[in-house]
N, C-alpha and C positions, 0 to 999 in steps of 0.2 A: 580464431581467437579463443583462448581458454579462460577458465574461471579465475585465474590469478590476476587477470587484467582488470583495471578500473575503467568504468565507462561513464561518460557524461553525455546526455543527449538533449539537444534542443531541436524540436521538430520543425520542419519547414512550414507547416500549417497546423492549426489546432486539430486535436483528435479528441473524440468524445471520451469522457472519463471512464466509461465502461468498455472502451474499445482498446485494441492493441496496436495502434498506429505509430506512437512516437518512436523515433529512431534513437540509437545510442552512439555517442562518440566517446573518446577517451578522456579520463580525468583521474585525479587522485583524491584521497580522503583518508581520514584516520579511522581505525577500527574501533567499534564500541565494545564495552565489556560484555562478556557472554551472559545473556539473560536467561531466565527460567520461564519457559512457556507453561500456560495452564491448559485446562480442558477447552474443548471446542466452544467457540463463540464467547469465551470469557473476556470480561473487560476489567481493567484495573487502573487505579490512579498511580501515575509515576511522577517523578520529579523532572518533568519537562523532557523525558526521554521516550524513545519508541519501544523500549524493552519491556515485555510483559512480566508479571509476577505470578507465580503459581499459587500464592497463598490467599488471594482475594476471592470473595464471593462474586458470582455473576451479577452484573448490573447493567443498566441501559447505557448506550453510548452517549457521548456528548462531551462537554468540558475539555478544554485544552489539557493535554497530559494524560488523558485516558486512552487505553490501548484496546483496540478491537482485535480479535483473533479469529482466523478462519483456517480450517484444515485443508490440506492439499495432498493428494496421493500422486506419486510420479509414475506415469505410464510410459510404455515403449515409445509412443509418439512424441513424448517430451524430450527424448534423448537424441544425441547426435551420433556420428560414426564412432566416436571414442567411448560411447556407453555412458556418458554423463549428460546432465540436463543442458540443453542448448542455452547459451547465455541470454538470448532475447526472450526466452520463455519466462524468465523471472518478472519481466514487465507484465506478462499476461497474468501471472499469479498475483501480482500486486493489484492489478486492475480488478480482478475478481474480488479480492478482499475489500477494496475501496467500495465497490458496488454493494456488497453485502453490508458494509458499515453504514452506507447511506440508507439502505433498506431497513436496517435496525433502528434508524432514527425516524422512520416513517416517510422517507424521501424516495419516491419511485421516479426515476429519471424521465421516462416517457410521459408520465402524467404531469410532471413538472414542466416539461417542454410544452405540452399541449396547453397547459393552464397559463403559463407566463410568457410564452414566446421566446424564452431564453433557455440556456443549457450550460452545464459544466463541460469544460474542455481541458485537456492536458496541454500545458504550454511549455513545460520544462521538466526534464528528469535528470537526476544525478545518481548513479549507481556505483557501488563498490562490491566486488566479488571477493569472498574470503576462502571458500572451499566448495567443492562440487557436491551436488546431489546426484543420486543414481537411481536406476530402475527399482521400483517398489518402495522407495523411501517414503516416509510419511512426514510432511512438513507442517509447521504452523506459520501462517503468513499474517502479519500484523498490519494495522493501520492506526496511526495516532495523529490527531490534529495538533500541529505545532504552532501555526500562526494564521491569523485571519486578517484580511484587509477589506477595503471597500468593494473590490471587484475580483479578489482572488483569495486563495488559501494555500497553505503549504502543509503537506502531510509527511511524516516520517514513516517508513515501512521497513520491515525486516522479514526474511525467510529463515526459519530455524528448523533444524532437524529435531524431531520429537525425542525427548530425553530417554524414553524407555528403549530406544534403539542403541543407546550407548550406555551400558550399565555402569552405574557409579560415577558418571560424569555429567556435568551440566550440559544444557542444550547447546548445540553447536550453531554458531552464526554462519550462515551460508552466503547471504547477500543482504545488503541494506542500501537504502537510498532515500532521497527526498523527492517529492513530486509536487510541482506547482499546478494548481487547478484554477482556471479562470472562469468567470461568469460572463457569457457573451450572448448577444442577440442571435437567435438560431438562424435567421435569414442572412444577415450581413456578417456575422462572426465578429462584430465590433464589441469591445468591452462595454459592460453595463455595470452599474452599481448593484450589488447584491441586495435583494429585499431584506428588510429587518427580520421578517418572519423566518427566512431561511437561516440567517445568521443565528437567530435564537435557537433554532432546531439543532444547529451544528455545535453550539457552545453551551447548551444548558442540558443537564441531566434530567431525565423524566422520572 
């Protein structure tokens, strides 16, 4: 399967939000406008989109519409026989960005599980591939909270080629998707209502 294919994945069982277990199936979606990424770890307020802006000052994560950014370097192990990034690896890049986003909010997933007996799991993924990344490319991977509910949240995520690698052109959108994260009992994996304190951490800037 190459990068021009669209993928939609609904895993057979929950996978931890910091793990790379959800599988991907085919789907379609519309491409977003090409965004402008900023420096490492930079957060910015957007109009309900996952696209980062390079002109904002760094600030804490939180609030729906803010975009967290995390840098990723492409290594040999990330590529396939064609010399481009294996399509499933974008899920791993997204997961790392989500984990660092949670950490930036003061949420450590193991500590959270030990304290509450519950945890975040991935319940659904929808991805669209626009163009390939290759060996040694530097990417910016974003995470933006799009929607919250009583027992789940939806994040928008993008993988972008850093603009300095394409002189005079805007950042290239490589892959984008939405990820639904559920809050479940760690033992039974049954959905639970998310505590108000966690919702507050997810949606309030510090």
